[in-house]
FIVO-163605 format. One record per residue (C-alpha): residue in three letters; x, y, z. Coordinates in steps of 0.05 Angstrom, whole numbers, plus 5000, padded with zeros to 4 digits. Example, Ala and Ser with C-alpha at 12.3 -4.5 7.8 and 13.67 -1.06 7.14 Angstrom:
<pts>
ALA524649105156/SER527349795143/
</pts>
This chain:
<pts>
MET689643914986/ASN696243554979/ARG695543564903/ARG694444324903/LEU700244444950/PHE704644014906/ARG702644424844/TYR704245084880/ALA710944814901/ALA712544604829/VAL710645284801/PHE714945634854/GLN720945184839/LEU720145314764/GLY719846064775/LEU725846044820/ALA729745644768/ILE728046154714/PHE730046734760/MET736746414779/SER738346264706/VAL737246994686/GLY741347284743/CYS741448004770/THR740848474710/PRO740149214728/THR735049604689/GLN733650344681/PRO727150584710/PHE721650854665/PHE719251574669/LEU712951884643/ASN713952384585/GLU721152164577/SER724952484519/PRO730552144480/ASN734452804481/LEU738552744545/GLN740453474551/TYR741853404626/TYR746452804618/LEU753752924640/ASP758952394624/ALA764552744663/ALA765153044732/SER769853604714/ALA771853994652/ILE775854614634/GLU770955184631/TYR771455944626/PRO768856374683/ASP763156854671/VAL767357484677/GLU767258084631/VAL773058584638/ASP774459104586/SER781359024557/LEU786059624553/ALA786760004488/GLU794159844491/THR792159114485/THR786659124433/GLU789659664388/ALA796859424387/LEU799659454316/LYS803658934278/PRO810458824312/LEU816559154283/ALA820858634250/ILE825958544194/ASP820258604144/ASN816359154179/HIS819659824193/ASP813460254192/PHE814560744250/GLU815961454269/TYR821161664319/TRP818761864388/ASP824162264422/LEU823862174498/SER828262384555/LEU829561944615/GLU825162394658/ASP819462324608/CYS820061564609/VAL819861534685/SER813962014687/ILE809961604637/ALA811560964675/LEU809161244741/GLN802861524710/ASN800960874676/SER802860394732/LYS797060074767/PHE801659474775/PHE809059594780/ILE812259194724/THR818359004765/VAL820958464811/GLY822858494884/GLY829758504915/ASN835458984903/ALA839758584855/GLU843958974805/LEU841658554746/ARG834058534738/GLN829657994707/ASN824158084657/VAL817758094697/ALA812857984639/SER813457224638/GLN813057204714/MET806957644716/LEU803257224664/SER804156594707/GLY803356924775/ARG797757224816/ALA795957944831/GLU798057874904/GLN805257724883/PHE806558394850/GLY806359094877/SER800659554857/VAL797460214875/TYR791959834911/ASP796259474962/VAL796260005017/ALA788760125013/ILE787459375012/GLN791659285075/GLN788059855110/SER781159595092/THR782358855105/THR778058585161/GLN777157935198/SER771257495182/VAL769457385256/PRO764357905280/LEU764258225348/THR761157715396/VAL756657795457/ASP754157295508/SER746957145526/GLN746657755571/GLY748958225516/ASN755958315545/ARG761858385498/THR766457795505/LEU773757905523/PRO779057985467/ARG778657455413/GLY785157075407/ALA792257295419/ALA795257935392/ARG799957755335/ALA803458155282/SER800957655230/GLN793657805247/VAL789157965189/GLY786358665185/GLY788459385186/VAL787959925238/GLU780560035228/ASP779259295239/ALA783359305303/LEU779759925328/SER773159585315/GLU774359175377/PHE772559805416/ASP766159935378/ALA759559895416/GLN755459285399/VAL747859285404/SER744258625414/GLY737358375432/PHE732657795431/PHE725357605443/ASN723756925473/LEU716956595478/ASN715655945516/THR709255555531/THR708354995581/ASP702754475578/ARG703953845619/VAL701453405675/ARG704853445741/ASN705852905792/VAL701253215844/GLY694353085871/PRO688153325834/ASN686153815889/ASN692854175896/VAL691154915891/PHE698355155893/ASN701054675840/PRO695454445794/GLN695753755764/GLN694254025694/TYR699454585691/GLN699455105635/ALA703955715629/PHE705856255579/ASP712456625587/THR716057145545/THR722757505553/GLN725058115514/GLN732158395521/ALA736058955489/ALA743159135508/ILE748959565485/SER755959365505/LYS762859665493/ARG769959495508/THR774360025539/ALA781760175525/THR783659885593/GLY780459215578/GLY773859285613/VAL766859175585/VAL761159665600/THR754059425586/LEU747359765591/ARG741559265588/GLU733959265594/GLN729258665601/VAL721758575601/ILE719357905628/TYR712057685624/SER709557065662/TYR702656745662/ASN700256065689/ASN693755735710/ILE695155745785/GLN688956055815/PRO690156715852/ASN688656685926/ALA690857015990/ALA696156486004/GLY698756445932/ARG699256895872/GLN695757575874/VAL694457595799/PRO694757045745/SER700157425705/ASP705557945719/TYR710658375683/THR717858475708/THR721859045678/VAL729359115690/ILE734559635673/GLU741759435689/ALA748559755684/GLN754359265688/ILE761959375689/GLN766858805680/HIS774258925686/PRO780458485688/LEU785058585747/SER791058185722/ARG791357885652/ASN788958335596/ARG788858945642/GLY791059635620/THR791960035557/LEU798659705541/ILE795959015526/ASN789359255497/ARG792559735447/LEU797559215422/PRO792958965365/VAL792059685341/VAL799559835342/LEU801159175308/ALA796059315254/SER799060005243/LEU805959695237/ASN803159205185/GLU800859815146/ASP807860105153/THR810659475122/THR805759525064/LEU807760255053/THR815060065052/ASP813659505002/PHE810060024960/GLN816160474963/ILE820559894943/SER816159744882/VAL816360474859/ARG823960494869/ASN825059854831/LEU820560094774/VAL824460744768/ARG831060374766/ASP828459874715/VAL826060434670/GLU832860774673/ASN836460114658/HIS831959974598/TYR832960694575/TRP840560614573/ASN839959924543/LEU835960224487/TYR841260764479/VAL846660234472/ALA842259844422/TYR841860464378/ARG849360544382/ASN850259804364/VAL846159924301/GLU850360524285/THR856760114296/ALA854259524255/MET852259994199/ILE859060324198/GLY862359634197/ARG857859384142/ASN859259994099/SER866759934111/ALA866559194092/GLN862559374031/ALA867659894009/THR873259404023/ALA869958873981/TYR869159373925/ASN876459563929/ALA878458833930/LYS874358713867/SER877559323833/ILE884559083851/LEU882758393826/LYS880658683759/ASN887359043755/GLY890758373764/LYS893958523832/GLY888958183880/THR886557483891/ILE879757143891/GLN880956963963/ASP881457693982/VAL874757843949/ALA871357243983/GLN874157444050/ALA871558154042/GLU864757874021/GLY864557444083/GLN866258044126/TYR860658434094/PHE855457894108/GLN857957834179/PHE856758574191/ARG850058554155/MET847757984200/GLN850258384261/LEU846358994235/GLU839958604228/ALA840858294297/ALA842458974327/LEU836059234298/THR831058674311/GLY834558204359/SER836657484351/ASN837456854393/VAL843456634353/PRO849556594399/GLY854157184392/LEU848857654365/ASP844758184401/ARG839157854441/TYR834058424437/GLY836458944388/VAL833159624383/TYR826159354374/GLY826758864432/SER829959364479/GLU824659874461/ARG819359354474/LEU822159214544/LEU822159954559/ARG814959994536/GLU813059424583/THR815559814643/MET812360454619/GLY805460134611/LEU805060254536/ALA802759834478/ALA807859364449/THR807359724382/ASP803660364367/GLY807060624304/ARG812361004343/LEU819460794361/ILE822261094425/ARG828961424415/PRO833161654474/ILE835162384470/ASP839062414535/GLU846462284529/PRO849661884586/SER854062274632/ILE861662224625/ALA863162644686/ARG867162324741/VAL862762294804/GLU865962174871/PHE861561934929/ASP863662005001/TRP863961295028/ASP862261455101/ASP856361885081/ALA853761365032/ARG854360815083/CYS850561205136/GLU845161405087/MET844360685066/LEU843660435137/TYR838360955152/LEU834461015087/SER834460305060/PRO827160075057/GLU829259345064/LEU832759495130/ARG826859915153/ASN822259325140/THR826658865183/LYS826759375239/THR819159405236/GLU818958655243/ILE823458705305/LYS818759205336/LYS812858745321/ALA816458165356/GLU817858595417/LEU810558775423/GLU808658045415/LEU813357875472/ILE809558365516/GLY803057995500/ALA806357325513/LYS808757545582/ASN801857815599/ARG798957115588/LEU803156865646/LEU798657245694/PRO792456935725/GLU785757145696/VAL782357555751/ASN775957915730/VAL771358325774/SER764258505756/PHE759459015786/LEU752159055769/TYR746959565789/ARG739659415773/PHE732959785775/VAL726959315779/GLY719559405770/VAL714058885779/GLY706558975764/ASP700158675739/THR700659075675/LEU706359355635/GLY703160035641/PRO705760735624/PRO712060995657/SER707761475698/GLY705060855732/SER698860815777/ASP697160905850/ILE696360155860/ALA702259825892/ALA705259195862/PRO703458645857/LEU696058815867/PRO691458785806/GLY692159415763/SER699259565785/SER704359815732/SER711059495722/LEU714060105687/GLY711360555742/ALA714760135795/LEU721160145754/THR721360905746/SER719561015818/GLY726460765838/ASP723760395898/TYR726959735879/GLN734459715867/GLU739359135868/VAL746859085869/ALA751158485849/ALA758658365850/ARG762657785825/LEU769957595826/ASP772557065777/VAL779456765787/THR782556295737/PRO790056185749/ALA794655975693/ALA795555235683/ILE800054915734/GLY807054945709/LYS805355465656/ARG809055055604/ARG805255325544/ALA805856055566/ARG813255995582/ALA814655635516/ASP810956205481/ILE815356715515/ARG821656335497/ASN819156285425/LYS818157045421/GLU825057175451/LEU828256715401/GLN824557055344/ILE827157735367/ALA834257465371/ARG833557165302/ARG830857795271/LYS836258225303/ALA841557755277/PHE838257775209/LEU838358535210/GLN845758525226/GLU847158055168/GLN842858475123/GLU846759095141/ARG853358735131/LEU851358475062/HIS848259135044/VAL854959465057/SER858158925015/GLN853459094958/LEU854859834965/SER862359684965/ASP861659284901/ALA857659844870/PHE863060354889/THR868359904858/LYS864559794794/GLN862960534787/LYS870260704788/ASN872060124743/HIS866660314693/TYR869361024690/LYS876260754677/ALA873360294624/ILE870460914589/GLU877361224586/ASP880660584562/ALA875260434511/ALA875761134483/GLN883361074476/GLN882460384446/LEU877360644396/ALA881761224375/ALA887660744366/TYR883560264323/ASP881060844281/ARG888261034266/GLU889860304251/VAL884060224202/GLU886060864165/GLY893360644161/ARG891959934139/MET886860154088/SER891860644057/ALA897160104057/TYR892359604025/LYS890560083969/SER897960173955/GLY898959423956/ASN903259394019/ASN898259064066/PRO894158414060/ILE886658474061/ASN885658014121/GLU889258504166/VAL884759064140/LEU878558654155/GLN881058454224/SER882459184241/GLN875459384219/THR872558834264/ARG876759074322/ARG874559794312/ALA867159594310/GLN867959184374/ALA871659754408/GLN866060244391/VAL860859764419/THR865059674482/TYR865660434490/TYR858160544489/GLN856959944534/ALA861960214585/LEU858660894581/ALA851760594595/GLU854360154651/TYR857660744684/ASN851061124686/LYS847560494711/SER852760434766/LEU851461154788/ASN844060984790/TYR845460344829/ILE849260714883/HIS843361184894/TYR838960564892/LEU842860224948/LYS843560864988/GLY836060964988/THR836461634952/LEU834261414883/LEU827261704888/LEU829862344919/ASN835162404865/SER829662314813/SER825362844846/ILE819962334863/GLU815962394927/LEU810861904955/GLU804962194992/GLU797762015008/GLY792362164958/PRO786662654972/TRP780962475019/PRO773662675011/LYS772063375037/LYS767963085094/ALA774162735120/TYR777963385125/TRP771963715158/ASP771663165211/ALA779163215222/ILE778663965235/GLU773063845284/ARG777163325322/ALA783163785323/ARG779064365350/GLU775963895401/ARG782763665426/THR785464365426/ALA779764605470/GLY781064045520/LYS786164015575/LYS792163585561/MET794263125617/LYS801562915619/TYR802162215646/GLY809662185636/VAL809161525597/THR805561245536/ARG802760545533/PRO805360215491/ASN811860575486/VAL813960955424/VAL814460495364/ARG816361015311/ARG821161595306/GLY816862015259/PRO817462135184/ILE823961955149/GLN828662535145/GLU831362585075/PRO838862735071/ILE841363405047/GLN843563314975/HIS850463594962/ALA852763754892/PRO856463144866/GLN863863204857/ALA864463154781/SER870463224738/TYR872263054666/PRO878162634645/GLN884562984628/GLY888262794565/ALA883162264545/THR879662234478/ILE872262214496/ILE867062114441/GLU860762514457/THR854762654413/SER850163194438/GLU844963174382/PRO839562634379/MET841661994345/ILE839361924273/ILE842061284245/GLU841761304170/GLU845161024109/ALA851161364080/VAL849661784019/GLY849861373957/SER850360703993/GLY845360143990/TYR844459414002/GLU848159003951/GLU847558293926/ILE853857883923/THR853757283878/SER859856853868/ASN865557353867/GLU861757913834/ILE858958513872/GLU852758833843/PHE850659473877/LEU843159563883/PRO839960253878/PRO840160633944/ILE833860553986/GLN831160964043/SER834360784109/ILE830260354155/LEU832560794213/SER832361484182/GLU826761984191/
</pts>
């Protein structure tokens, strides 16, 4: 026995030594039918993946042609007026390609839109989305089928539109069916006939109710119940008459607050706040449309200036080319110098580089950033068009050179009344005032009264409503018959009182918070108005300055024209150095660019004044109105109107809440602008459409060393 035990101990020690020498080595389990292809193996918890979304791209995206560039001038002119551009932009705009605010200088929204989200930009869907937004919390009822009291506090920041707020007053149907069995031993004697030791029971309850909140804060509920009860207590004269019975109940209950949450004022606040939120969305929509119209007009005049820059650069290049040719001729006659020819060549290349930049755009400092192609592309972005479609937009409207005088007092008053930004702030003030009413209401104690009236029927069977002649609770009696007989009626009343917390610190702090918010928003409105007037004042100043700049630039251009003619004649006769001729040509080109820039800025300043006044859309003959409804909606509206017309109107002398709006905005009467034309000023005006083309017989030339070799004339890249 000891020898066997010793052997077992030795084997155990040997096995333990082997196990300790190997250590804890984890191993993978073995699976039946395992495949070496681990197709479900993932070696990373996250990866960049594409969502399973299929959205058809626009034709303007998929069918865009090769961009216009210095080596691609394949296009046809597309003559458009400013009105046409605005109309196309409004028709194509699902999203308004513009930015918020009312700054005079606008940013390019394309890069911002690519990195932003849809909610950050205005669209035609915003108003409808606001109106159809709902809360995720459904209407709630208690176990008796009663609608619970208002959910949460009324705030202007609440989610949901008017329909969602009105849904609080919708009727809510609820019901349940409950089944319960009992099978247990009771702590009684074995011979207890009233309470058996082995107790068994079967109970069911069915309930259906409809409950609705009223405009004054009460809850009206109509409820029915059918209760069935069975147990194994033996019927006898001293106990139960029958082993089972039915109880049917029909109840009408009214709950109403007497203090907090009482009345139409406090209960209509969420609806009014939701409608004011919709007003804010409508105003934001108007701001987006207004900004889009202004951006389209700005891009239109920028494109006009870009065309004029090409024309100016082309004139300068041709003049430099002719000057270089004259310098070469004079040099051959032995009167000029090589330096004069080189200087003329440099002037030519300078103008040629300016021409190319004015056409295609360039990031080189001192050159045109966008050019005709870039400016036209920006206009296309706001108009909702493809970047390139084989057409090149060409403005056919000439900017106005008429002097327009605005009445300062009228403009200031119109701005203070029509500005959508100020209207939004006033709406926020009205929201805060309504929130203050709700905060003060929460100071009151919660006092609720409830009245209940009940019809009851009890019987051995559920039975038909006609009932039976057997009185309850005898065998064969009908529960529904007893209910419809009206013999059994019950009344209940309840008063609940829950005062505010002692000290009311939270409620008073909430009131103080709402008062401070009102004060802050009113002060903000005052500062907005002050700064708005400052912006309008700056716009008035720049409008007058830009008009004066037109006159000065026109006089300057006329003077430089005379200078170029005089110096060129003197140079040909040998009485003027070439550098002065070249400098005068540069000054003339710059003066012409300045003139057209001043002309465009003057028209932009006129547009900006209307923009600040709030009359831009009216001045552009643009009206915003609701789209058509389905025919059934108009039919229902006529029915409601006839219903109200047939009723008798009761004048209470007050509305709860008070009036929060003053009705539709009254557009100002548009007076004819006071326009006049400058007296004694040389104004350059071109009424026909711009066609920028090469001069007859001219062409690009190649200058090598000091020799000028004229290449054959080619078709103009800007001519039709």
